[in-house]
mmCIF file of the N, C-alpha and C atoms, coordinates in Angstrom:
data_MODEL
# 
_entry.id   MODEL 
# 
loop_
_atom_site.group_PDB 
_atom_site.id 
_atom_site.type_symbol 
_atom_site.label_atom_id 
_atom_site.label_alt_id 
_atom_site.label_comp_id 
_atom_site.label_asym_id 
_atom_site.label_entity_id 
_atom_site.label_seq_id 
_atom_site.pdbx_PDB_ins_code 
_atom_site.Cartn_x 
_atom_site.Cartn_y 
_atom_site.Cartn_z 
_atom_site.occupancy 
_atom_site.B_iso_or_equiv 
_atom_site.pdbx_formal_charge 
_atom_site.auth_seq_id 
_atom_site.auth_comp_id 
_atom_site.auth_asym_id 
_atom_site.auth_atom_id 
_atom_site.pdbx_PDB_model_num 
ATOM 1   N N  . UNK A 1 1  ? -3.915  -7.539 -33.909 1.00 0.00 ? 1  UNK A N  1 
ATOM 2   C CA . UNK A 1 1  ? -2.766  -6.499 -33.827 1.00 0.00 ? 1  UNK A CA 1 
ATOM 3   C C  . UNK A 1 1  ? -1.420  -7.205 -33.358 1.00 0.00 ? 1  UNK A C  1 
ATOM 4   N N  . UNK A 1 2  ? -0.809  -6.778 -33.643 1.00 0.00 ? 2  UNK A N  1 
ATOM 5   C CA . UNK A 1 2  ? 0.729   -6.965 -33.696 1.00 0.00 ? 2  UNK A CA 1 
ATOM 6   C C  . UNK A 1 2  ? 1.455   -6.083 -32.779 1.00 0.00 ? 2  UNK A C  1 
ATOM 7   N N  . UNK A 1 3  ? 1.934   -6.507 -31.680 1.00 0.00 ? 3  UNK A N  1 
ATOM 8   C CA . UNK A 1 3  ? 3.006   -5.764 -31.040 1.00 0.00 ? 3  UNK A CA 1 
ATOM 9   C C  . UNK A 1 3  ? 4.129   -5.167 -31.659 1.00 0.00 ? 3  UNK A C  1 
ATOM 10  N N  . UNK A 1 4  ? 4.429   -4.334 -31.901 1.00 0.00 ? 4  UNK A N  1 
ATOM 11  C CA . UNK A 1 4  ? 5.382   -3.301 -32.407 1.00 0.00 ? 4  UNK A CA 1 
ATOM 12  C C  . UNK A 1 4  ? 6.255   -2.470 -31.056 1.00 0.00 ? 4  UNK A C  1 
ATOM 13  N N  . UNK A 1 5  ? 7.435   -3.193 -30.488 1.00 0.00 ? 5  UNK A N  1 
ATOM 14  C CA . UNK A 1 5  ? 8.353   -2.826 -29.484 1.00 0.00 ? 5  UNK A CA 1 
ATOM 15  C C  . UNK A 1 5  ? 8.998   -1.583 -29.722 1.00 0.00 ? 5  UNK A C  1 
ATOM 16  N N  . UNK A 1 6  ? 9.442   -1.753 -31.324 1.00 0.00 ? 6  UNK A N  1 
ATOM 17  C CA . UNK A 1 6  ? 10.198  -0.304 -31.191 1.00 0.00 ? 6  UNK A CA 1 
ATOM 18  C C  . UNK A 1 6  ? 9.264   1.024  -31.860 1.00 0.00 ? 6  UNK A C  1 
ATOM 19  N N  . UNK A 1 7  ? 7.921   1.078  -31.222 1.00 0.00 ? 7  UNK A N  1 
ATOM 20  C CA . UNK A 1 7  ? 7.619   2.010  -30.920 1.00 0.00 ? 7  UNK A CA 1 
ATOM 21  C C  . UNK A 1 7  ? 7.288   2.482  -29.739 1.00 0.00 ? 7  UNK A C  1 
ATOM 22  N N  . UNK A 1 8  ? 7.900   1.962  -28.463 1.00 0.00 ? 8  UNK A N  1 
ATOM 23  C CA . UNK A 1 8  ? 7.518   2.612  -27.535 1.00 0.00 ? 8  UNK A CA 1 
ATOM 24  C C  . UNK A 1 8  ? 9.073   2.585  -26.817 1.00 0.00 ? 8  UNK A C  1 
ATOM 25  N N  . UNK A 1 9  ? 9.050   4.004  -25.829 1.00 0.00 ? 9  UNK A N  1 
ATOM 26  C CA . UNK A 1 9  ? 10.133  3.823  -24.919 1.00 0.00 ? 9  UNK A CA 1 
ATOM 27  C C  . UNK A 1 9  ? 10.251  3.534  -23.789 1.00 0.00 ? 9  UNK A C  1 
ATOM 28  N N  . UNK A 1 10 ? 9.353   3.562  -23.428 1.00 0.00 ? 10 UNK A N  1 
ATOM 29  C CA . UNK A 1 10 ? 9.329   3.255  -22.055 1.00 0.00 ? 10 UNK A CA 1 
ATOM 30  C C  . UNK A 1 10 ? 7.927   2.052  -21.741 1.00 0.00 ? 10 UNK A C  1 
ATOM 31  N N  . UNK A 1 11 ? 8.243   0.791  -21.011 1.00 0.00 ? 11 UNK A N  1 
ATOM 32  C CA . UNK A 1 11 ? 7.037   0.336  -20.538 1.00 0.00 ? 11 UNK A CA 1 
ATOM 33  C C  . UNK A 1 11 ? 7.238   0.148  -18.756 1.00 0.00 ? 11 UNK A C  1 
ATOM 34  N N  . UNK A 1 12 ? 5.919   0.346  -18.411 1.00 0.00 ? 12 UNK A N  1 
ATOM 35  C CA . UNK A 1 12 ? 5.661   0.184  -16.966 1.00 0.00 ? 12 UNK A CA 1 
ATOM 36  C C  . UNK A 1 12 ? 4.561   -1.131 -16.558 1.00 0.00 ? 12 UNK A C  1 
ATOM 37  N N  . UNK A 1 13 ? 4.859   -1.860 -15.233 1.00 0.00 ? 13 UNK A N  1 
ATOM 38  C CA . UNK A 1 13 ? 3.898   -2.874 -14.658 1.00 0.00 ? 13 UNK A CA 1 
ATOM 39  C C  . UNK A 1 13 ? 3.548   -2.279 -13.439 1.00 0.00 ? 13 UNK A C  1 
ATOM 40  N N  . UNK A 1 14 ? 2.426   -2.492 -13.394 1.00 0.00 ? 14 UNK A N  1 
ATOM 41  C CA . UNK A 1 14 ? 1.937   -2.316 -12.217 1.00 0.00 ? 14 UNK A CA 1 
ATOM 42  C C  . UNK A 1 14 ? 2.068   -3.766 -11.200 1.00 0.00 ? 14 UNK A C  1 
ATOM 43  N N  . UNK A 1 15 ? 2.902   -3.442 -10.256 1.00 0.00 ? 15 UNK A N  1 
ATOM 44  C CA . UNK A 1 15 ? 3.261   -5.018 -9.379  1.00 0.00 ? 15 UNK A CA 1 
ATOM 45  C C  . UNK A 1 15 ? 2.701   -4.669 -8.099  1.00 0.00 ? 15 UNK A C  1 
ATOM 46  N N  . UNK A 1 16 ? 2.093   -3.601 -7.761  1.00 0.00 ? 16 UNK A N  1 
ATOM 47  C CA . UNK A 1 16 ? 1.570   -3.338 -6.339  1.00 0.00 ? 16 UNK A CA 1 
ATOM 48  C C  . UNK A 1 16 ? 0.767   -3.849 -5.641  1.00 0.00 ? 16 UNK A C  1 
ATOM 49  N N  . UNK A 1 17 ? 0.816   -4.823 -4.762  1.00 0.00 ? 17 UNK A N  1 
ATOM 50  C CA . UNK A 1 17 ? -0.004  -5.988 -4.208  1.00 0.00 ? 17 UNK A CA 1 
ATOM 51  C C  . UNK A 1 17 ? -0.210  -7.223 -5.230  1.00 0.00 ? 17 UNK A C  1 
ATOM 52  N N  . UNK A 1 18 ? 0.784   -7.467 -6.090  1.00 0.00 ? 18 UNK A N  1 
ATOM 53  C CA . UNK A 1 18 ? 1.077   -8.796 -6.785  1.00 0.00 ? 18 UNK A CA 1 
ATOM 54  C C  . UNK A 1 18 ? 2.325   -9.204 -6.314  1.00 0.00 ? 18 UNK A C  1 
ATOM 55  N N  . UNK A 1 19 ? 3.353   -8.387 -6.720  1.00 0.00 ? 19 UNK A N  1 
ATOM 56  C CA . UNK A 1 19 ? 4.877   -8.579 -6.541  1.00 0.00 ? 19 UNK A CA 1 
ATOM 57  C C  . UNK A 1 19 ? 5.479   -8.422 -5.014  1.00 0.00 ? 19 UNK A C  1 
ATOM 58  N N  . UNK A 1 20 ? 4.733   -7.115 -4.821  1.00 0.00 ? 20 UNK A N  1 
ATOM 59  C CA . UNK A 1 20 ? 5.428   -6.460 -3.337  1.00 0.00 ? 20 UNK A CA 1 
ATOM 60  C C  . UNK A 1 20 ? 3.926   -6.783 -2.566  1.00 0.00 ? 20 UNK A C  1 
ATOM 61  N N  . UNK A 1 21 ? 4.543   -7.433 -1.512  1.00 0.00 ? 21 UNK A N  1 
ATOM 62  C CA . UNK A 1 21 ? 3.437   -7.426 -0.165  1.00 0.00 ? 21 UNK A CA 1 
ATOM 63  C C  . UNK A 1 21 ? 3.224   -6.587 0.903   1.00 0.00 ? 21 UNK A C  1 
ATOM 64  N N  . UNK A 1 22 ? 2.744   -5.131 0.230   1.00 0.00 ? 22 UNK A N  1 
ATOM 65  C CA . UNK A 1 22 ? 2.607   -4.126 1.066   1.00 0.00 ? 22 UNK A CA 1 
ATOM 66  C C  . UNK A 1 22 ? 1.511   -3.979 2.154   1.00 0.00 ? 22 UNK A C  1 
ATOM 67  N N  . UNK A 1 23 ? 0.743   -4.620 2.466   1.00 0.00 ? 23 UNK A N  1 
ATOM 68  C CA . UNK A 1 23 ? -0.244  -4.741 3.128   1.00 0.00 ? 23 UNK A CA 1 
ATOM 69  C C  . UNK A 1 23 ? 0.194   -5.448 4.870   1.00 0.00 ? 23 UNK A C  1 
ATOM 70  N N  . UNK A 1 24 ? 1.562   -6.783 4.823   1.00 0.00 ? 24 UNK A N  1 
ATOM 71  C CA . UNK A 1 24 ? 2.299   -6.815 5.849   1.00 0.00 ? 24 UNK A CA 1 
ATOM 72  C C  . UNK A 1 24 ? 3.317   -5.856 6.424   1.00 0.00 ? 24 UNK A C  1 
ATOM 73  N N  . UNK A 1 25 ? 3.801   -5.113 5.233   1.00 0.00 ? 25 UNK A N  1 
ATOM 74  C CA . UNK A 1 25 ? 4.721   -4.229 5.736   1.00 0.00 ? 25 UNK A CA 1 
ATOM 75  C C  . UNK A 1 25 ? 4.085   -3.058 6.369   1.00 0.00 ? 25 UNK A C  1 
ATOM 76  N N  . UNK A 1 26 ? 2.763   -2.511 6.037   1.00 0.00 ? 26 UNK A N  1 
ATOM 77  C CA . UNK A 1 26 ? 2.156   -1.512 6.628   1.00 0.00 ? 26 UNK A CA 1 
ATOM 78  C C  . UNK A 1 26 ? 1.661   -1.807 7.820   1.00 0.00 ? 26 UNK A C  1 
ATOM 79  N N  . UNK A 1 27 ? 1.030   -3.137 7.966   1.00 0.00 ? 27 UNK A N  1 
ATOM 80  C CA . UNK A 1 27 ? 0.532   -3.454 9.253   1.00 0.00 ? 27 UNK A CA 1 
ATOM 81  C C  . UNK A 1 27 ? 1.334   -3.534 10.173  1.00 0.00 ? 27 UNK A C  1 
ATOM 82  N N  . UNK A 1 28 ? 2.710   -3.878 10.051  1.00 0.00 ? 28 UNK A N  1 
ATOM 83  C CA . UNK A 1 28 ? 3.668   -4.217 11.032  1.00 0.00 ? 28 UNK A CA 1 
ATOM 84  C C  . UNK A 1 28 ? 4.333   -2.698 11.293  1.00 0.00 ? 28 UNK A C  1 
ATOM 85  N N  . UNK A 1 29 ? 4.132   -1.769 10.129  1.00 0.00 ? 29 UNK A N  1 
ATOM 86  C CA . UNK A 1 29 ? 4.575   -0.186 10.778  1.00 0.00 ? 29 UNK A CA 1 
ATOM 87  C C  . UNK A 1 29 ? 3.514   0.392  11.534  1.00 0.00 ? 29 UNK A C  1 
ATOM 88  N N  . UNK A 1 30 ? 2.242   -0.048 11.411  1.00 0.00 ? 30 UNK A N  1 
ATOM 89  C CA . UNK A 1 30 ? 1.148   0.620  12.110  1.00 0.00 ? 30 UNK A CA 1 
ATOM 90  C C  . UNK A 1 30 ? 0.985   -0.001 13.504  1.00 0.00 ? 30 UNK A C  1 
ATOM 91  N N  . UNK A 1 31 ? 1.408   -1.188 13.853  1.00 0.00 ? 31 UNK A N  1 
ATOM 92  C CA . UNK A 1 31 ? 1.464   -1.891 14.836  1.00 0.00 ? 31 UNK A CA 1 
ATOM 93  C C  . UNK A 1 31 ? 2.647   -1.453 15.787  1.00 0.00 ? 31 UNK A C  1 
ATOM 94  N N  . UNK A 1 32 ? 3.446   -1.169 15.536  1.00 0.00 ? 32 UNK A N  1 
ATOM 95  C CA . UNK A 1 32 ? 4.625   -0.411 16.133  1.00 0.00 ? 32 UNK A CA 1 
ATOM 96  C C  . UNK A 1 32 ? 4.538   0.615  16.743  1.00 0.00 ? 32 UNK A C  1 
ATOM 97  N N  . UNK A 1 33 ? 3.812   1.447  15.899  1.00 0.00 ? 33 UNK A N  1 
ATOM 98  C CA . UNK A 1 33 ? 3.499   2.744  16.145  1.00 0.00 ? 33 UNK A CA 1 
ATOM 99  C C  . UNK A 1 33 ? 2.251   2.854  16.996  1.00 0.00 ? 33 UNK A C  1 
ATOM 100 N N  . UNK A 1 34 ? 1.531   2.058  16.997  1.00 0.00 ? 34 UNK A N  1 
ATOM 101 C CA . UNK A 1 34 ? 0.350   2.129  17.672  1.00 0.00 ? 34 UNK A CA 1 
ATOM 102 C C  . UNK A 1 34 ? 0.861   1.651  19.111  1.00 0.00 ? 34 UNK A C  1 
ATOM 103 N N  . UNK A 1 35 ? 1.746   0.474  19.209  1.00 0.00 ? 35 UNK A N  1 
ATOM 104 C CA . UNK A 1 35 ? 2.263   0.025  20.424  1.00 0.00 ? 35 UNK A CA 1 
ATOM 105 C C  . UNK A 1 35 ? 3.191   0.940  21.367  1.00 0.00 ? 35 UNK A C  1 
ATOM 106 N N  . UNK A 1 36 ? 3.665   1.789  20.281  1.00 0.00 ? 36 UNK A N  1 
ATOM 107 C CA . UNK A 1 36 ? 4.493   2.836  21.053  1.00 0.00 ? 36 UNK A CA 1 
ATOM 108 C C  . UNK A 1 36 ? 3.687   4.016  21.770  1.00 0.00 ? 36 UNK A C  1 
ATOM 109 N N  . UNK A 1 37 ? 2.741   4.061  21.269  1.00 0.00 ? 37 UNK A N  1 
ATOM 110 C CA . UNK A 1 37 ? 1.741   4.780  22.213  1.00 0.00 ? 37 UNK A CA 1 
ATOM 111 C C  . UNK A 1 37 ? 0.794   4.050  22.900  1.00 0.00 ? 37 UNK A C  1 
ATOM 112 N N  . UNK A 1 38 ? 1.081   2.807  23.758  1.00 0.00 ? 38 UNK A N  1 
ATOM 113 C CA . UNK A 1 38 ? 0.244   2.035  24.326  1.00 0.00 ? 38 UNK A CA 1 
ATOM 114 C C  . UNK A 1 38 ? -0.871  1.798  24.115  1.00 0.00 ? 38 UNK A C  1 
ATOM 115 N N  . UNK A 1 39 ? -1.082  1.382  22.429  1.00 0.00 ? 39 UNK A N  1 
ATOM 116 C CA . UNK A 1 39 ? -2.671  1.211  21.817  1.00 0.00 ? 39 UNK A CA 1 
ATOM 117 C C  . UNK A 1 39 ? -2.105  -0.058 20.999  1.00 0.00 ? 39 UNK A C  1 
ATOM 118 N N  . UNK A 1 40 ? -3.124  -1.154 21.584  1.00 0.00 ? 40 UNK A N  1 
ATOM 119 C CA . UNK A 1 40 ? -2.941  -2.555 20.919  1.00 0.00 ? 40 UNK A CA 1 
ATOM 120 C C  . UNK A 1 40 ? -4.552  -2.890 20.183  1.00 0.00 ? 40 UNK A C  1 
ATOM 121 N N  . UNK A 1 41 ? -4.055  -2.808 19.069  1.00 0.00 ? 41 UNK A N  1 
ATOM 122 C CA . UNK A 1 41 ? -5.470  -3.273 18.207  1.00 0.00 ? 41 UNK A CA 1 
ATOM 123 C C  . UNK A 1 41 ? -4.899  -4.374 17.268  1.00 0.00 ? 41 UNK A C  1 
ATOM 124 N N  . UNK A 1 42 ? -6.102  -4.705 16.478  1.00 0.00 ? 42 UNK A N  1 
ATOM 125 C CA . UNK A 1 42 ? -5.974  -6.091 15.744  1.00 0.00 ? 42 UNK A CA 1 
ATOM 126 C C  . UNK A 1 42 ? -5.542  -5.230 14.448  1.00 0.00 ? 42 UNK A C  1 
ATOM 127 N N  . UNK A 1 43 ? -4.808  -6.091 13.823  1.00 0.00 ? 43 UNK A N  1 
ATOM 128 C CA . UNK A 1 43 ? -4.371  -5.598 12.396  1.00 0.00 ? 43 UNK A CA 1 
ATOM 129 C C  . UNK A 1 43 ? -4.956  -5.173 11.554  1.00 0.00 ? 43 UNK A C  1 
ATOM 130 N N  . UNK A 1 44 ? -6.391  -5.886 11.416  1.00 0.00 ? 44 UNK A N  1 
ATOM 131 C CA . UNK A 1 44 ? -7.503  -5.803 10.606  1.00 0.00 ? 44 UNK A CA 1 
ATOM 132 C C  . UNK A 1 44 ? -8.100  -4.125 10.475  1.00 0.00 ? 44 UNK A C  1 
ATOM 133 N N  . UNK A 1 45 ? -8.161  -3.899 12.245  1.00 0.00 ? 45 UNK A N  1 
ATOM 134 C CA . UNK A 1 45 ? -8.598  -2.658 12.547  1.00 0.00 ? 45 UNK A CA 1 
ATOM 135 C C  . UNK A 1 45 ? -7.324  -1.302 12.179  1.00 0.00 ? 45 UNK A C  1 
ATOM 136 N N  . UNK A 1 46 ? -6.208  -2.028 12.413  1.00 0.00 ? 46 UNK A N  1 
ATOM 137 C CA . UNK A 1 46 ? -5.275  -0.660 11.933  1.00 0.00 ? 46 UNK A CA 1 
ATOM 138 C C  . UNK A 1 46 ? -5.714  -0.413 10.438  1.00 0.00 ? 46 UNK A C  1 
ATOM 139 N N  . UNK A 1 47 ? -5.443  -1.447 9.705   1.00 0.00 ? 47 UNK A N  1 
ATOM 140 C CA . UNK A 1 47 ? -5.664  -1.388 8.298   1.00 0.00 ? 47 UNK A CA 1 
ATOM 141 C C  . UNK A 1 47 ? -6.598  -0.482 7.697   1.00 0.00 ? 47 UNK A C  1 
ATOM 142 N N  . UNK A 1 48 ? -7.974  -0.700 8.262   1.00 0.00 ? 48 UNK A N  1 
ATOM 143 C CA . UNK A 1 48 ? -9.229  0.039  8.262   1.00 0.00 ? 48 UNK A CA 1 
ATOM 144 C C  . UNK A 1 48 ? -8.771  1.330  8.640   1.00 0.00 ? 48 UNK A C  1 
ATOM 145 N N  . UNK A 1 49 ? -8.260  1.862  9.279   1.00 0.00 ? 49 UNK A N  1 
ATOM 146 C CA . UNK A 1 49 ? -8.133  3.044  9.917   1.00 0.00 ? 49 UNK A CA 1 
ATOM 147 C C  . UNK A 1 49 ? -7.020  3.818  9.021   1.00 0.00 ? 49 UNK A C  1 
ATOM 148 N N  . UNK A 1 50 ? -6.260  2.791  8.495   1.00 0.00 ? 50 UNK A N  1 
ATOM 149 C CA . UNK A 1 50 ? -5.252  3.632  7.752   1.00 0.00 ? 50 UNK A CA 1 
ATOM 150 C C  . UNK A 1 50 ? -5.995  3.980  6.203   1.00 0.00 ? 50 UNK A C  1 
ATOM 151 N N  . UNK A 1 51 ? -6.909  3.032  5.871   1.00 0.00 ? 51 UNK A N  1 
ATOM 152 C CA . UNK A 1 51 ? -7.923  3.126  4.647   1.00 0.00 ? 51 UNK A CA 1 
ATOM 153 C C  . UNK A 1 51 ? -8.720  4.180  4.680   1.00 0.00 ? 51 UNK A C  1 
ATOM 154 N N  . UNK A 1 52 ? -9.005  4.572  5.747   1.00 0.00 ? 52 UNK A N  1 
ATOM 155 C CA . UNK A 1 52 ? -10.075 5.646  6.151   1.00 0.00 ? 52 UNK A CA 1 
ATOM 156 C C  . UNK A 1 52 ? -8.902  6.960  5.842   1.00 0.00 ? 52 UNK A C  1 
ATOM 157 N N  . UNK A 1 53 ? -8.162  7.030  6.352   1.00 0.00 ? 53 UNK A N  1 
ATOM 158 C CA . UNK A 1 53 ? -7.059  8.109  6.184   1.00 0.00 ? 53 UNK A CA 1 
ATOM 159 C C  . UNK A 1 53 ? -6.460  8.372  5.189   1.00 0.00 ? 53 UNK A C  1 
ATOM 160 N N  . UNK A 1 54 ? -6.322  7.443  4.240   1.00 0.00 ? 54 UNK A N  1 
ATOM 161 C CA . UNK A 1 54 ? -5.691  7.473  3.176   1.00 0.00 ? 54 UNK A CA 1 
ATOM 162 C C  . UNK A 1 54 ? -5.879  8.213  1.996   1.00 0.00 ? 54 UNK A C  1 
ATOM 163 N N  . UNK A 1 55 ? -7.252  8.114  1.513   1.00 0.00 ? 55 UNK A N  1 
ATOM 164 C CA . UNK A 1 55 ? -7.834  9.025  0.499   1.00 0.00 ? 55 UNK A CA 1 
ATOM 165 C C  . UNK A 1 55 ? -7.805  10.470 0.602   1.00 0.00 ? 55 UNK A C  1 
ATOM 166 N N  . UNK A 1 56 ? -8.187  10.888 1.920   1.00 0.00 ? 56 UNK A N  1 
ATOM 167 C CA . UNK A 1 56 ? -8.333  12.262 2.071   1.00 0.00 ? 56 UNK A CA 1 
ATOM 168 C C  . UNK A 1 56 ? -7.019  13.046 2.301   1.00 0.00 ? 56 UNK A C  1 
ATOM 169 N N  . UNK A 1 57 ? -6.111  12.036 2.602   1.00 0.00 ? 57 UNK A N  1 
ATOM 170 C CA . UNK A 1 57 ? -4.535  12.650 2.635   1.00 0.00 ? 57 UNK A CA 1 
ATOM 171 C C  . UNK A 1 57 ? -3.999  12.562 0.878   1.00 0.00 ? 57 UNK A C  1 
ATOM 172 N N  . UNK A 1 58 ? -4.313  11.518 0.195   1.00 0.00 ? 58 UNK A N  1 
ATOM 173 C CA . UNK A 1 58 ? -3.897  11.761 -0.916  1.00 0.00 ? 58 UNK A CA 1 
ATOM 174 C C  . UNK A 1 58 ? -4.403  12.796 -2.184  1.00 0.00 ? 58 UNK A C  1 
ATOM 175 N N  . UNK A 1 59 ? -5.517  12.932 -1.441  1.00 0.00 ? 59 UNK A N  1 
ATOM 176 C CA . UNK A 1 59 ? -6.420  13.808 -2.318  1.00 0.00 ? 59 UNK A CA 1 
ATOM 177 C C  . UNK A 1 59 ? -6.197  15.368 -2.137  1.00 0.00 ? 59 UNK A C  1 
ATOM 178 N N  . UNK A 1 60 ? -5.553  15.554 -0.962  1.00 0.00 ? 60 UNK A N  1 
ATOM 179 C CA . UNK A 1 60 ? -4.973  16.887 -0.702  1.00 0.00 ? 60 UNK A CA 1 
ATOM 180 C C  . UNK A 1 60 ? -5.945  17.928 0.256   1.00 0.00 ? 60 UNK A C  1 
# 
């Protein structure tokens, strides 16, 4: 199979988690919010709580 670039108008690349370190930024943001409310929690726990809430929210 030969690639024919002129057949395409647009190419996209999924770089989420590969080029972008979303987990550190998310954990930092969750930590700031938690601390602002007097809550101290491990990073892994905050990310796990976020993961539990993420799917239902995105599913509508």
